C-alpha positions in Angstrom: -24.6 -11.9 23.0 -25.5 -13.2 19.6 -23.5 -15.2 17.3 -21.5 -12.9 14.9 -22.9 -14.8 11.9 -26.5 -14.2 13.1 -25.7 -10.5 13.6 -24.4 -10.3 10.0 -27.5 -12.0 8.6 -29.8 -9.7 10.6 -27.9 -6.6 9.3 -28.3 -7.8 5.8 -32.0 -8.4 6.3 -32.3 -4.9 7.9 -30.8 -3.4 4.7 -33.2 -5.2 2.5 -36.3 -4.3 4.6 -35.4 -0.6 5.0 -34.5 -0.2 1.3 -37.7 -1.9 0.2 -39.8 0.1 2.6 -38.3 3.4 1.5 -38.8 2.5 -2.2 -42.3 1.1 -2.0 -44.2 2.3 1.1 -42.9 5.8 2.1 -44.2 8.5 -0.1 -41.7 11.2 0.9 -40.1 12.8 -2.2 -37.0 13.6 -0.2 -36.2 9.9 -0.1 -36.4 9.3 -3.8 -32.6 9.4 -4.3 -31.6 7.8 -1.0 -29.7 4.5 -1.3 -29.1 2.2 1.7 -25.4 1.0 1.5 -24.7 -0.8 4.8 -26.0 -1.7 8.2 -24.2 -2.7 11.4 -25.8 -4.2 14.5 -24.4 -4.4 17.9 -23.5 -7.8 19.4 -26.6 -7.8 21.6 -28.8 -7.1 18.6 -30.5 -4.1 20.2 -29.0 -1.2 18.1 -28.6 -1.0 14.4 -26.8 1.7 12.5 -28.0 2.1 8.9 -25.7 3.9 6.4 -27.1 5.7 3.4 -26.1 7.9 0.5 -28.0 10.6 -1.4 -27.8 11.1 -5.1 -28.7 14.4 -6.8 -31.4 14.7 -9.4 -28.8 16.0 -11.9 -25.1 15.7 -12.0 -24.4 19.5 -11.7 -26.8 19.9 -8.6 -25.7 19.1 -5.1 -27.6 16.3 -3.3 -30.0 17.3 -0.4 -28.3 15.6 2.6 -30.3 17.7 5.2 -33.7 16.9 3.6 -32.9 13.2 3.4 -31.7 13.1 7.0 -34.9 14.8 8.1 -37.1 12.4 6.1 -35.3 9.4 7.5 -35.7 10.8 11.0 -39.4 11.3 10.5 -39.9 7.7 9.1 -37.8 6.1 11.8 -40.8 4.6 13.7 -42.4 3.2 10.6 -39.1 1.7 9.4 -38.5 0.1 12.9 -41.9 -1.5 12.9 -41.3 -2.9 9.4 -37.9 -4.3 10.5 -39.6 -5.9 13.5 -42.2 -7.5 11.4 -39.8 -8.7 8.8 -37.1 -10.1 11.0 -39.2 -11.8 13.7 -36.7 -11.2 16.5 -37.8 -10.8 20.1 -36.5 -7.3 20.5 -36.7 -5.0 17.4 -33.4 -3.0 17.2 -33.4 0.8 17.3 -32.3 2.3 14.1 -29.8 5.1 13.7 -29.2 6.6 10.2 -25.8 7.9 9.3 -24.8 9.4 6.0 -22.2 7.2 4.4 -18.8 8.8 3.8 -17.8 6.4 1.0 -18.7 8.8 -1.9 -16.6 11.6 -0.4 -13.7 9.2 0.3 -14.0 7.9 -3.3 -13.9 11.4 -4.7 -10.9 12.3 -2.6 -9.1 9.2 -3.7 -9.9 10.0 -7.4 -8.5 13.4 -6.9 -5.3 12.0 -5.4 -5.0 9.5 -8.3 -5.4 12.3 -10.9 -2.7 14.4 -9.2 -0.4 11.3 -9.1 -1.1 10.7 -12.9 -0.2 14.4 -13.6 3.1 14.1 -11.7 3.9 10.8 -13.5 3.3 12.5 -16.8 5.5 15.4 -15.8 8.3 13.0 -14.9 7.8 11.1 -18.1 8.1 14.3 -20.2 11.4 15.2 -18.4 12.7 11.7 -18.9 12.2 11.7 -22.7 15.0 14.3 -23.2 17.2 13.2 -20.3 20.5 11.4 -20.7 22.5 9.3 -18.3 24.9 11.2 -16.0 27.8 8.8 -16.8 28.2 5.9 -19.3 25.0 4.3 -20.5 26.0 1.1 -18.7 28.9 1.6 -16.3 28.9 -1.9 -15.0 29.5 -3.8 -18.2 33.1 -4.3 -19.4 33.9 -6.1 -22.7 34.9 -9.7 -22.1 38.2 -9.6 -24.0 39.6 -6.6 -21.9 38.7 -8.3 -18.7 40.6 -11.5 -19.6 43.7 -9.6 -20.7 43.7 -7.5 -17.5 43.3 -10.5 -15.3 46.2 -12.4 -17.0 48.5 -9.2 -16.7 47.5 -8.9 -13.0 48.2 -12.5 -12.3 51.7 -12.4 -14.0 52.7 -9.3 -12.0 51.4 -10.9 -8.7 53.4 -14.1 -9.3 56.7 -12.1 -10.0 56.3 -10.1 -6.8 55.5 -13.1 -4.8 58.5 -15.0 -6.2 60.9 -12.1 -5.2 59.4 -11.8 -1.8 59.7 -15.6 -1.2 63.3 -15.6 -2.1 64.1 -12.7 0.2 62.2 -14.3 3.1 64.0 -17.7 2.6 67.4 -15.9 2.6 66.6 -14.1 5.8 65.4 -17.3 7.4 68.6 -19.1 6.5 70.7 -16.2 7.8 68.9 -16.2 11.1 69.5 -20.0 11.4 73.3 -19.4 10.9 73.3 -16.8 13.7 74.0 -13.9 11.4 71.9 -10.7 12.0 71.3 -8.8 8.8 70.0 -5.2 8.9 70.1 -4.6 5.2 68.7 -7.1 2.7 70.8 -5.7 -0.1 74.0 -6.5 1.8 72.7 -9.9 2.6 72.0 -10.7 -1.0 75.5 -9.5 -1.9 77.1 -11.9 0.5 75.3 -14.7 -1.1 
């Protein structure tokens, strides 16, 4: 097993060698618009996977993926020998070429983002004429009203607590005297 850092360096070197060989030494016209995007190599440095993309000659024409795949397959031996010469490793890795899915994924993500922008624009158009269901700000209460309500509530609470305390103290004193009282009104009359 090789060091992961060595495998990464070798993969980068394979990308450089394959791209340079395709550009300068292979005379196949099907490889004119092929771009090497990435390479991955196994931990034992015996197998390398090279990822590529194909561009079209014009924007409105579909790229020739099948022709590029066939051209890379036919040039595999020459590319492997160039990788062996350029890297100097004991065992030259076998090359496998896979069309990179990044352009299709990028196109799909762009379509999803365009759809999301359209939906956001539709929501924004609806929101321009919309009004709140209730008050504009139902949680804010003017400060003066809050202070007046709190003072009224405190006064009523103190009056109620004072009457309750006097009734409880009267009942407690009656129980101490041994008098059982069923009606608090009659007890307050005796007092």
